[in-house]
SENU-574131 format. One record per atom (N, C-alpha, C, O): atom name; y, x, z; residue number from 1. Coordinates in steps of 0.001 Angstrom, whole numbers. Layout:
<fiti a="CA" yy="Y" xx="X" zz="Z" k="NUM"/>
...
END
This chain:
<fiti a="N" yy="-19744" xx="6037" zz="-19991" k="1"/>
<fiti a="CA" yy="-18455" xx="5580" zz="-19522" k="1"/>
<fiti a="C" yy="-18648" xx="4622" zz="-18350" k="1"/>
<fiti a="O" yy="-19549" xx="3783" zz="-18365" k="1"/>
<fiti a="N" yy="-17811" xx="4752" zz="-17357" k="2"/>
<fiti a="CA" yy="-17894" xx="3950" zz="-16145" k="2"/>
<fiti a="C" yy="-17411" xx="2526" zz="-16406" k="2"/>
<fiti a="O" yy="-16385" xx="2325" zz="-17056" k="2"/>
<fiti a="N" yy="-18150" xx="1537" zz="-15897" k="3"/>
<fiti a="CA" yy="-17708" xx="153" zz="-15964" k="3"/>
<fiti a="C" yy="-16899" xx="-115" zz="-14701" k="3"/>
<fiti a="O" yy="-17471" xx="-338" zz="-13634" k="3"/>
<fiti a="N" yy="-15579" xx="-96" zz="-14814" k="4"/>
<fiti a="CA" yy="-14707" xx="-167" zz="-13645" k="4"/>
<fiti a="C" yy="-14730" xx="-1522" zz="-12967" k="4"/>
<fiti a="O" yy="-14312" xx="-1626" zz="-11814" k="4"/>
<fiti a="N" yy="-15198" xx="-2555" zz="-13629" k="5"/>
<fiti a="CA" yy="-15295" xx="-3856" zz="-12967" k="5"/>
<fiti a="C" yy="-16455" xx="-3869" zz="-11972" k="5"/>
<fiti a="O" yy="-16443" xx="-4646" zz="-11017" k="5"/>
<fiti a="N" yy="-17442" xx="-3024" zz="-12188" k="6"/>
<fiti a="CA" yy="-18625" xx="-3043" zz="-11342" k="6"/>
<fiti a="C" yy="-18675" xx="-1927" zz="-10314" k="6"/>
<fiti a="O" yy="-19553" xx="-1937" zz="-9451" k="6"/>
<fiti a="N" yy="-17770" xx="-971" zz="-10377" k="7"/>
<fiti a="CA" yy="-17839" xx="99" zz="-9408" k="7"/>
<fiti a="C" yy="-16629" xx="982" zz="-9436" k="7"/>
<fiti a="O" yy="-15937" xx="1085" zz="-10449" k="7"/>
<fiti a="N" yy="-16374" xx="1623" zz="-8309" k="8"/>
<fiti a="CA" yy="-15238" xx="2515" zz="-8160" k="8"/>
<fiti a="C" yy="-15718" xx="3747" zz="-7433" k="8"/>
<fiti a="O" yy="-16366" xx="3634" zz="-6393" k="8"/>
<fiti a="N" yy="-15420" xx="4912" zz="-7951" k="9"/>
<fiti a="CA" yy="-15796" xx="6161" zz="-7315" k="9"/>
<fiti a="C" yy="-14541" xx="6743" zz="-6683" k="9"/>
<fiti a="O" yy="-13618" xx="7153" zz="-7386" k="9"/>
<fiti a="N" yy="-14508" xx="6779" zz="-5359" k="10"/>
<fiti a="CA" yy="-13309" xx="7209" zz="-4653" k="10"/>
<fiti a="C" yy="-13142" xx="8719" zz="-4606" k="10"/>
<fiti a="O" yy="-12119" xx="9215" zz="-4133" k="10"/>
<fiti a="N" yy="-14139" xx="9457" zz="-5092" k="11"/>
<fiti a="CA" yy="-14022" xx="10914" zz="-5091" k="11"/>
<fiti a="C" yy="-13091" xx="11366" zz="-6197" k="11"/>
<fiti a="O" yy="-13125" xx="10818" zz="-7298" k="11"/>
<fiti a="N" yy="-12246" xx="12378" zz="-5913" k="12"/>
<fiti a="CA" yy="-11501" xx="12959" zz="-7042" k="12"/>
<fiti a="C" yy="-12510" xx="13421" zz="-8081" k="12"/>
<fiti a="O" yy="-13596" xx="13879" zz="-7725" k="12"/>
<fiti a="N" yy="-12173" xx="13310" zz="-9348" k="13"/>
<fiti a="CA" yy="-13155" xx="13568" zz="-10390" k="13"/>
<fiti a="C" yy="-13670" xx="14999" zz="-10382" k="13"/>
<fiti a="O" yy="-14762" xx="15253" zz="-10890" k="13"/>
<fiti a="N" yy="-12920" xx="15941" zz="-9821" k="14"/>
<fiti a="CA" yy="-13465" xx="17298" zz="-9767" k="14"/>
<fiti a="C" yy="-14577" xx="17396" zz="-8734" k="14"/>
<fiti a="O" yy="-15285" xx="18402" zz="-8686" k="14"/>
<fiti a="N" yy="-14745" xx="16360" zz="-7903" k="15"/>
<fiti a="CA" yy="-15842" xx="16323" zz="-6946" k="15"/>
<fiti a="C" yy="-16982" xx="15450" zz="-7451" k="15"/>
<fiti a="O" yy="-18081" xx="15483" zz="-6897" k="15"/>
<fiti a="N" yy="-16731" xx="14677" zz="-8490" k="16"/>
<fiti a="CA" yy="-17744" xx="13773" zz="-9036" k="16"/>
<fiti a="C" yy="-18466" xx="14446" zz="-10194" k="16"/>
<fiti a="O" yy="-17925" xx="15339" zz="-10847" k="16"/>
<fiti a="N" yy="-19673" xx="14013" zz="-10433" k="17"/>
<fiti a="CA" yy="-20416" xx="14500" zz="-11598" k="17"/>
<fiti a="C" yy="-19909" xx="13709" zz="-12795" k="17"/>
<fiti a="O" yy="-20414" xx="12629" zz="-13103" k="17"/>
<fiti a="N" yy="-18935" xx="14244" zz="-13445" k="18"/>
<fiti a="CA" yy="-18127" xx="13507" zz="-14405" k="18"/>
<fiti a="C" yy="-17980" xx="14353" zz="-15665" k="18"/>
<fiti a="O" yy="-17703" xx="15549" zz="-15567" k="18"/>
<fiti a="N" yy="-18155" xx="13772" zz="-16826" k="19"/>
<fiti a="CA" yy="-18033" xx="14537" zz="-18058" k="19"/>
<fiti a="C" yy="-16582" xx="14811" zz="-18440" k="19"/>
<fiti a="O" yy="-16307" xx="15788" zz="-19136" k="19"/>
<fiti a="N" yy="-15665" xx="13984" zz="-18006" k="20"/>
<fiti a="CA" yy="-14259" xx="14134" zz="-18337" k="20"/>
<fiti a="C" yy="-13421" xx="14201" zz="-17069" k="20"/>
<fiti a="O" yy="-12746" xx="13231" zz="-16724" k="20"/>
<fiti a="N" yy="-13454" xx="15330" zz="-16374" k="21"/>
<fiti a="CA" yy="-12713" xx="15397" zz="-15117" k="21"/>
<fiti a="C" yy="-11222" xx="15214" zz="-15342" k="21"/>
<fiti a="O" yy="-10664" xx="15672" zz="-16339" k="21"/>
<fiti a="N" yy="-10594" xx="14537" zz="-14399" k="22"/>
<fiti a="CA" yy="-9160" xx="14274" zz="-14480" k="22"/>
<fiti a="C" yy="-8546" xx="14568" zz="-13114" k="22"/>
<fiti a="O" yy="-9059" xx="14137" zz="-12081" k="22"/>
<fiti a="N" yy="-7465" xx="15293" zz="-13128" k="23"/>
<fiti a="CA" yy="-6726" xx="15520" zz="-11895" k="23"/>
<fiti a="C" yy="-5261" xx="15293" zz="-12189" k="23"/>
<fiti a="O" yy="-4829" xx="15352" zz="-13340" k="23"/>
<fiti a="N" yy="-4500" xx="15034" zz="-11142" k="24"/>
<fiti a="CA" yy="-3080" xx="14802" zz="-11305" k="24"/>
<fiti a="C" yy="-2360" xx="15346" zz="-10078" k="24"/>
<fiti a="O" yy="-2824" xx="15182" zz="-8949" k="24"/>
<fiti a="N" yy="-1239" xx="15985" zz="-10306" k="25"/>
<fiti a="CA" yy="-393" xx="16392" zz="-9196" k="25"/>
<fiti a="C" yy="983" xx="15775" zz="-9399" k="25"/>
<fiti a="O" yy="1396" xx="15500" zz="-10526" k="25"/>
<fiti a="N" yy="1678" xx="15566" zz="-8303" k="26"/>
<fiti a="CA" yy="3044" xx="15058" zz="-8327" k="26"/>
<fiti a="C" yy="3895" xx="16094" zz="-7620" k="26"/>
<fiti a="O" yy="3786" xx="16276" zz="-6408" k="26"/>
<fiti a="N" yy="4739" xx="16772" zz="-8378" k="27"/>
<fiti a="CA" yy="5583" xx="17843" zz="-7836" k="27"/>
<fiti a="C" yy="4736" xx="18833" zz="-7042" k="27"/>
<fiti a="O" yy="5132" xx="19288" zz="-5969" k="27"/>
<fiti a="N" yy="3558" xx="19158" zz="-7589" k="28"/>
<fiti a="CA" yy="2684" xx="20153" zz="-6986" k="28"/>
<fiti a="C" yy="1714" xx="19626" zz="-5950" k="28"/>
<fiti a="O" yy="872" xx="20387" zz="-5473" k="28"/>
<fiti a="N" yy="1791" xx="18368" zz="-5582" k="29"/>
<fiti a="CA" yy="899" xx="17792" zz="-4565" k="29"/>
<fiti a="C" yy="-135" xx="16909" zz="-5240" k="29"/>
<fiti a="O" yy="217" xx="15953" zz="-5931" k="29"/>
<fiti a="N" yy="-1416" xx="17225" zz="-5044" k="30"/>
<fiti a="CA" yy="-2478" xx="16490" zz="-5699" k="30"/>
<fiti a="C" yy="-3251" xx="15552" zz="-4801" k="30"/>
<fiti a="O" yy="-3722" xx="14514" zz="-5264" k="30"/>
<fiti a="N" yy="-3395" xx="15880" zz="-3544" k="31"/>
<fiti a="CA" yy="-4222" xx="15069" zz="-2646" k="31"/>
<fiti a="C" yy="-3473" xx="13885" zz="-2042" k="31"/>
<fiti a="O" yy="-4007" xx="12777" zz="-1992" k="31"/>
<fiti a="N" yy="-2256" xx="14104" zz="-1587" k="32"/>
<fiti a="CA" yy="-1545" xx="13038" zz="-872" k="32"/>
<fiti a="C" yy="-49" xx="13090" zz="-1165" k="32"/>
<fiti a="O" yy="749" xx="13376" zz="-272" k="32"/>
<fiti a="N" yy="337" xx="12813" zz="-2417" k="33"/>
<fiti a="CA" yy="1764" xx="12835" zz="-2724" k="33"/>
<fiti a="C" yy="2511" xx="11785" zz="-1909" k="33"/>
<fiti a="O" yy="2025" xx="10671" zz="-1712" k="33"/>
<fiti a="N" yy="3675" xx="12149" zz="-1450" k="34"/>
<fiti a="CA" yy="4515" xx="11270" zz="-644" k="34"/>
<fiti a="C" yy="5783" xx="10938" zz="-1419" k="34"/>
<fiti a="O" yy="6041" xx="11524" zz="-2470" k="34"/>
<fiti a="N" yy="6574" xx="10001" zz="-905" k="35"/>
<fiti a="CA" yy="7819" xx="9654" zz="-1613" k="35"/>
<fiti a="C" yy="8708" xx="10864" zz="-1902" k="35"/>
<fiti a="O" yy="9397" xx="10882" zz="-2923" k="35"/>
<fiti a="N" yy="8710" xx="11860" zz="-1042" k="36"/>
<fiti a="CA" yy="9528" xx="13049" zz="-1297" k="36"/>
<fiti a="C" yy="9068" xx="13775" zz="-2564" k="36"/>
<fiti a="O" yy="9896" xx="14316" zz="-3297" k="36"/>
<fiti a="N" yy="7763" xx="13792" zz="-2829" k="37"/>
<fiti a="CA" yy="7248" xx="14408" zz="-4054" k="37"/>
<fiti a="C" yy="7676" xx="13601" zz="-5278" k="37"/>
<fiti a="O" yy="8060" xx="14157" zz="-6307" k="37"/>
<fiti a="N" yy="7601" xx="12282" zz="-5141" k="38"/>
<fiti a="CA" yy="8018" xx="11414" zz="-6252" k="38"/>
<fiti a="C" yy="9510" xx="11576" zz="-6525" k="38"/>
<fiti a="O" yy="9932" xx="11610" zz="-7681" k="38"/>
<fiti a="N" yy="10307" xx="11674" zz="-5461" k="39"/>
<fiti a="CA" yy="11754" xx="11855" zz="-5626" k="39"/>
<fiti a="C" yy="12065" xx="13182" zz="-6314" k="39"/>
<fiti a="O" yy="12949" xx="13254" zz="-7168" k="39"/>
<fiti a="N" yy="11333" xx="14231" zz="-5935" k="40"/>
<fiti a="CA" yy="11530" xx="15540" zz="-6559" k="40"/>
<fiti a="C" yy="11191" xx="15477" zz="-8042" k="40"/>
<fiti a="O" yy="11916" xx="16026" zz="-8872" k="40"/>
<fiti a="N" yy="10104" xx="14816" zz="-8372" k="41"/>
<fiti a="CA" yy="9704" xx="14668" zz="-9768" k="41"/>
<fiti a="C" yy="10745" xx="13855" zz="-10547" k="41"/>
<fiti a="O" yy="11076" xx="14188" zz="-11685" k="41"/>
<fiti a="N" yy="11251" xx="12795" zz="-9929" k="42"/>
<fiti a="CA" yy="12289" xx="11985" zz="-10576" k="42"/>
<fiti a="C" yy="13530" xx="12820" zz="-10870" k="42"/>
<fiti a="O" yy="14114" xx="12711" zz="-11948" k="42"/>
<fiti a="N" yy="13929" xx="13645" zz="-9923" k="43"/>
<fiti a="CA" yy="15103" xx="14498" zz="-10123" k="43"/>
<fiti a="C" yy="14882" xx="15443" zz="-11298" k="43"/>
<fiti a="O" yy="15788" xx="15667" zz="-12100" k="43"/>
<fiti a="N" yy="13672" xx="16000" zz="-11397" k="44"/>
<fiti a="CA" yy="13354" xx="16896" zz="-12514" k="44"/>
<fiti a="C" yy="13430" xx="16156" zz="-13856" k="44"/>
<fiti a="O" yy="13720" xx="16759" zz="-14889" k="44"/>
<fiti a="N" yy="13167" xx="14850" zz="-13827" k="45"/>
<fiti a="CA" yy="13204" xx="14042" zz="-15053" k="45"/>
<fiti a="C" yy="14588" xx="13458" zz="-15307" k="45"/>
<fiti a="O" yy="14785" xx="12713" zz="-16267" k="45"/>
<fiti a="N" yy="15542" xx="13796" zz="-14452" k="46"/>
<fiti a="CA" yy="16902" xx="13321" zz="-14649" k="46"/>
<fiti a="C" yy="17148" xx="11900" zz="-14155" k="46"/>
<fiti a="O" yy="18118" xx="11262" zz="-14566" k="46"/>
<fiti a="N" yy="16285" xx="11402" zz="-13283" k="47"/>
<fiti a="CA" yy="16450" xx="10060" zz="-12722" k="47"/>
<fiti a="C" yy="17239" xx="10185" zz="-11424" k="47"/>
<fiti a="O" yy="16912" xx="11015" zz="-10576" k="47"/>
<fiti a="N" yy="18262" xx="9377" zz="-11268" k="48"/>
<fiti a="CA" yy="19096" xx="9456" zz="-10064" k="48"/>
<fiti a="C" yy="18280" xx="9122" zz="-8823" k="48"/>
<fiti a="O" yy="17276" xx="8414" zz="-8908" k="48"/>
<fiti a="N" yy="18702" xx="9625" zz="-7683" k="49"/>
<fiti a="CA" yy="17975" xx="9361" zz="-6436" k="49"/>
<fiti a="C" yy="17988" xx="7866" zz="-6118" k="49"/>
<fiti a="O" yy="17022" xx="7339" zz="-5566" k="49"/>
<fiti a="N" yy="19079" xx="7184" zz="-6464" k="50"/>
<fiti a="CA" yy="19162" xx="5736" zz="-6235" k="50"/>
<fiti a="C" yy="18141" xx="4991" zz="-7088" k="50"/>
<fiti a="O" yy="17432" xx="4113" zz="-6596" k="50"/>
<fiti a="N" yy="18070" xx="5347" zz="-8371" k="51"/>
<fiti a="CA" yy="17093" xx="4701" zz="-9260" k="51"/>
<fiti a="C" yy="15669" xx="5046" zz="-8847" k="51"/>
<fiti a="O" yy="14787" xx="4189" zz="-8874" k="51"/>
<fiti a="N" yy="15445" xx="6301" zz="-8466" k="52"/>
<fiti a="CA" yy="14106" xx="6713" zz="-8043" k="52"/>
<fiti a="C" yy="13663" xx="5916" zz="-6828" k="52"/>
<fiti a="O" yy="12523" xx="5456" zz="-6771" k="52"/>
<fiti a="N" yy="14554" xx="5748" zz="-5851" k="53"/>
<fiti a="CA" yy="14215" xx="4985" zz="-4650" k="53"/>
<fiti a="C" yy="13868" xx="3541" zz="-5008" k="53"/>
<fiti a="O" yy="12939" xx="2965" zz="-4442" k="53"/>
<fiti a="N" yy="14611" xx="2958" zz="-5943" k="54"/>
<fiti a="CA" yy="14346" xx="1579" zz="-6358" k="54"/>
<fiti a="C" yy="12988" xx="1473" zz="-7051" k="54"/>
<fiti a="O" yy="12239" xx="525" zz="-6814" k="54"/>
<fiti a="N" yy="12676" xx="2441" zz="-7902" k="55"/>
<fiti a="CA" yy="11393" xx="2435" zz="-8615" k="55"/>
<fiti a="C" yy="10243" xx="2614" zz="-7628" k="55"/>
<fiti a="O" yy="9243" xx="1901" zz="-7706" k="55"/>
<fiti a="N" yy="10376" xx="3556" zz="-6707" k="56"/>
<fiti a="CA" yy="9337" xx="3801" zz="-5702" k="56"/>
<fiti a="C" yy="9105" xx="2533" zz="-4882" k="56"/>
<fiti a="O" yy="7959" xx="2183" zz="-4596" k="56"/>
<fiti a="N" yy="10173" xx="1848" zz="-4504" k="57"/>
<fiti a="CA" yy="10054" xx="604" zz="-3735" k="57"/>
<fiti a="C" yy="9361" xx="-481" zz="-4551" k="57"/>
<fiti a="O" yy="8508" xx="-1203" zz="-4036" k="57"/>
<fiti a="N" yy="9731" xx="-594" zz="-5827" k="58"/>
<fiti a="CA" yy="9135" xx="-1609" zz="-6695" k="58"/>
<fiti a="C" yy="7628" xx="-1368" zz="-6873" k="58"/>
<fiti a="O" yy="6835" xx="-2309" zz="-6830" k="58"/>
<fiti a="N" yy="7250" xx="-126" zz="-7069" k="59"/>
<fiti a="CA" yy="5826" xx="198" zz="-7214" k="59"/>
<fiti a="C" yy="5091" xx="-85" zz="-5913" k="59"/>
<fiti a="O" yy="3985" xx="-627" zz="-5931" k="59"/>
<fiti a="N" yy="5697" xx="279" zz="-4773" k="60"/>
<fiti a="CA" yy="5079" xx="2" zz="-3477" k="60"/>
<fiti a="C" yy="4834" xx="-1482" zz="-3266" k="60"/>
<fiti a="O" yy="3799" xx="-1883" zz="-2733" k="60"/>
<fiti a="N" yy="5798" xx="-2292" zz="-3688" k="61"/>
<fiti a="CA" yy="5653" xx="-3748" zz="-3576" k="61"/>
<fiti a="C" yy="4495" xx="-4245" zz="-4440" k="61"/>
<fiti a="O" yy="3712" xx="-5090" zz="-4005" k="61"/>
<fiti a="N" yy="4387" xx="-3726" zz="-5651" k="62"/>
<fiti a="CA" yy="3286" xx="-4126" zz="-6543" k="62"/>
<fiti a="C" yy="1938" xx="-3672" zz="-5988" k="62"/>
<fiti a="O" yy="966" xx="-4426" zz="-6042" k="62"/>
<fiti a="N" yy="1864" xx="-2456" zz="-5460" k="63"/>
<fiti a="CA" yy="606" xx="-1933" zz="-4909" k="63"/>
<fiti a="C" yy="172" xx="-2755" zz="-3695" k="63"/>
<fiti a="O" yy="-1022" xx="-2962" zz="-3478" k="63"/>
<fiti a="N" yy="1138" xx="-3223" zz="-2908" k="64"/>
<fiti a="CA" yy="812" xx="-4046" zz="-1746" k="64"/>
<fiti a="C" yy="108" xx="-5342" zz="-2162" k="64"/>
<fiti a="O" yy="-600" xx="-5961" zz="-1368" k="64"/>
<fiti a="N" yy="312" xx="-5734" zz="-3406" k="65"/>
<fiti a="CA" yy="-340" xx="-6947" zz="-3924" k="65"/>
<fiti a="C" yy="-1660" xx="-6621" zz="-4638" k="65"/>
<fiti a="O" yy="-2179" xx="-7442" zz="-5394" k="65"/>
<fiti a="N" yy="-2192" xx="-5426" zz="-4393" k="66"/>
<fiti a="CA" yy="-3433" xx="-4988" zz="-5039" k="66"/>
<fiti a="C" yy="-4522" xx="-6053" zz="-5025" k="66"/>
<fiti a="O" yy="-5067" xx="-6354" zz="-6087" k="66"/>
<fiti a="N" yy="-4870" xx="-6642" zz="-3878" k="67"/>
<fiti a="CA" yy="-5994" xx="-7591" zz="-3896" k="67"/>
<fiti a="C" yy="-5790" xx="-8737" zz="-4889" k="67"/>
<fiti a="O" yy="-6730" xx="-9160" zz="-5562" k="67"/>
<fiti a="N" yy="-4572" xx="-9227" zz="-4972" k="68"/>
<fiti a="CA" yy="-4267" xx="-10326" zz="-5894" k="68"/>
<fiti a="C" yy="-4441" xx="-9891" zz="-7351" k="68"/>
<fiti a="O" yy="-5096" xx="-10576" zz="-8137" k="68"/>
<fiti a="N" yy="-3845" xx="-8738" zz="-7705" k="69"/>
<fiti a="CA" yy="-3933" xx="-8252" zz="-9095" k="69"/>
<fiti a="C" yy="-5380" xx="-7924" zz="-9456" k="69"/>
<fiti a="O" yy="-5835" xx="-8235" zz="-10556" k="69"/>
<fiti a="N" yy="-6096" xx="-7300" zz="-8533" k="70"/>
<fiti a="CA" yy="-7476" xx="-6899" zz="-8809" k="70"/>
<fiti a="C" yy="-8377" xx="-8117" zz="-9024" k="70"/>
<fiti a="O" yy="-9227" xx="-8119" zz="-9914" k="70"/>
<fiti a="N" yy="-8185" xx="-9136" zz="-8216" k="71"/>
<fiti a="CA" yy="-8994" xx="-10345" zz="-8390" k="71"/>
<fiti a="C" yy="-8709" xx="-10990" zz="-9746" k="71"/>
<fiti a="O" yy="-9628" xx="-11416" zz="-10445" k="71"/>
<fiti a="N" yy="-7430" xx="-11057" zz="-10109" k="72"/>
<fiti a="CA" yy="-7070" xx="-11615" zz="-11415" k="72"/>
<fiti a="C" yy="-7687" xx="-10820" zz="-12565" k="72"/>
<fiti a="O" yy="-8013" xx="-11380" zz="-13611" k="72"/>
<fiti a="N" yy="-7843" xx="-9511" zz="-12363" k="73"/>
<fiti a="CA" yy="-8401" xx="-8649" zz="-13409" k="73"/>
<fiti a="C" yy="-9927" xx="-8635" zz="-13405" k="73"/>
<fiti a="O" yy="-10543" xx="-8010" zz="-14269" k="73"/>
<fiti a="N" yy="-10543" xx="-9318" zz="-12439" k="74"/>
<fiti a="CA" yy="-11997" xx="-9381" zz="-12400" k="74"/>
<fiti a="C" yy="-12671" xx="-8193" zz="-11745" k="74"/>
<fiti a="O" yy="-13857" xx="-7957" zz="-11975" k="74"/>
<fiti a="N" yy="-11942" xx="-7439" zz="-10933" k="75"/>
<fiti a="CA" yy="-12539" xx="-6300" zz="-10221" k="75"/>
<fiti a="C" yy="-13463" xx="-6857" zz="-9139" k="75"/>
<fiti a="O" yy="-13111" xx="-7819" zz="-8456" k="75"/>
<fiti a="N" yy="-14633" xx="-6260" zz="-8982" k="76"/>
<fiti a="CA" yy="-15601" xx="-6756" zz="-7998" k="76"/>
<fiti a="C" yy="-15016" xx="-6702" zz="-6588" k="76"/>
<fiti a="O" yy="-14154" xx="-5874" zz="-6293" k="76"/>
<fiti a="N" yy="-15495" xx="-7593" zz="-5725" k="77"/>
<fiti a="CA" yy="-15011" xx="-7639" zz="-4343" k="77"/>
<fiti a="C" yy="-15258" xx="-6315" zz="-3640" k="77"/>
<fiti a="O" yy="-14398" xx="-5835" zz="-2901" k="77"/>
<fiti a="N" yy="-16414" xx="-5724" zz="-3858" k="78"/>
<fiti a="CA" yy="-16726" xx="-4441" zz="-3226" k="78"/>
<fiti a="C" yy="-15705" xx="-3378" zz="-3628" k="78"/>
<fiti a="O" yy="-15196" xx="-2655" zz="-2773" k="78"/>
<fiti a="N" yy="-15406" xx="-3280" zz="-4913" k="79"/>
<fiti a="CA" yy="-14423" xx="-2303" zz="-5372" k="79"/>
<fiti a="C" yy="-13027" xx="-2644" zz="-4874" k="79"/>
<fiti a="O" yy="-12276" xx="-1755" zz="-4474" k="79"/>
<fiti a="N" yy="-12670" xx="-3942" zz="-4895" k="80"/>
<fiti a="CA" yy="-11351" xx="-4348" zz="-4374" k="80"/>
<fiti a="C" yy="-11189" xx="-3914" zz="-2924" k="80"/>
<fiti a="O" yy="-10157" xx="-3364" zz="-2539" k="80"/>
<fiti a="N" yy="-12229" xx="-4168" zz="-2120" k="81"/>
<fiti a="CA" yy="-12160" xx="-3828" zz="-692" k="81"/>
<fiti a="C" yy="-12097" xx="-2323" zz="-468" k="81"/>
<fiti a="O" yy="-11374" xx="-1856" zz="412" k="81"/>
<fiti a="N" yy="-12855" xx="-1557" zz="-1263" k="82"/>
<fiti a="CA" yy="-12846" xx="-101" zz="-1131" k="82"/>
<fiti a="C" yy="-11460" xx="445" zz="-1454" k="82"/>
<fiti a="O" yy="-10925" xx="1278" zz="-722" k="82"/>
<fiti a="N" yy="-10888" xx="-26" zz="-2546" k="83"/>
<fiti a="CA" yy="-9570" xx="467" zz="-2965" k="83"/>
<fiti a="C" yy="-8498" xx="-4" zz="-1995" k="83"/>
<fiti a="O" yy="-7577" xx="751" zz="-1684" k="83"/>
<fiti a="N" yy="-8600" xx="-1239" zz="-1513" k="84"/>
<fiti a="CA" yy="-7638" xx="-1748" zz="-529" k="84"/>
<fiti a="C" yy="-7636" xx="-863" zz="716" k="84"/>
<fiti a="O" yy="-6572" xx="-521" zz="1231" k="84"/>
<fiti a="N" yy="-8812" xx="-493" zz="1198" k="85"/>
<fiti a="CA" yy="-8901" xx="366" zz="2385" k="85"/>
<fiti a="C" yy="-8263" xx="1721" zz="2127" k="85"/>
<fiti a="O" yy="-7615" xx="2280" zz="3012" k="85"/>
<fiti a="N" yy="-8443" xx="2261" zz="907" k="86"/>
<fiti a="CA" yy="-7840" xx="3554" zz="557" k="86"/>
<fiti a="C" yy="-6315" xx="3437" zz="511" k="86"/>
<fiti a="O" yy="-5611" xx="4343" zz="956" k="86"/>
<fiti a="N" yy="-5810" xx="2342" zz="-18" k="87"/>
<fiti a="CA" yy="-4364" xx="2118" zz="-76" k="87"/>
<fiti a="C" yy="-3803" xx="2036" zz="1333" k="87"/>
<fiti a="O" yy="-2776" xx="2645" zz="1633" k="87"/>
<fiti a="N" yy="-4467" xx="1291" zz="2193" k="88"/>
<fiti a="CA" yy="-3999" xx="1114" zz="3560" k="88"/>
<fiti a="C" yy="-4055" xx="2415" zz="4351" k="88"/>
<fiti a="O" yy="-3231" xx="2638" zz="5238" k="88"/>
<fiti a="N" yy="-5020" xx="3273" zz="4037" k="89"/>
<fiti a="CA" yy="-5145" xx="4558" zz="4731" k="89"/>
<fiti a="C" yy="-4049" xx="5533" zz="4314" k="89"/>
<fiti a="O" yy="-3778" xx="6517" zz="5002" k="89"/>
<fiti a="N" yy="-3422" xx="5237" zz="3164" k="90"/>
<fiti a="CA" yy="-2343" xx="6089" zz="2686" k="90"/>
<fiti a="C" yy="-2865" xx="7191" zz="1875" k="90"/>
<fiti a="O" yy="-2094" xx="8016" zz="1385" k="90"/>
END
């Protein structure tokens, strides 16, 4: 099992040598889901477009605070910086 405080593997698990591969798609998009994919998924779940937009905004605000949350959780600086760069790249 991976010790997530000491390392982060940025490869999708189907590209990593991993015993328990995990993949996820959002409204059919797996590599780079965008807000439109999230909105489509919300509609399928019966969430109004207004509520979906508010939730997407709230999550975006929390993700923007990644460095703060990660430091509080004890994530290594190297992993924090790697993940921060991935978030910023979109």
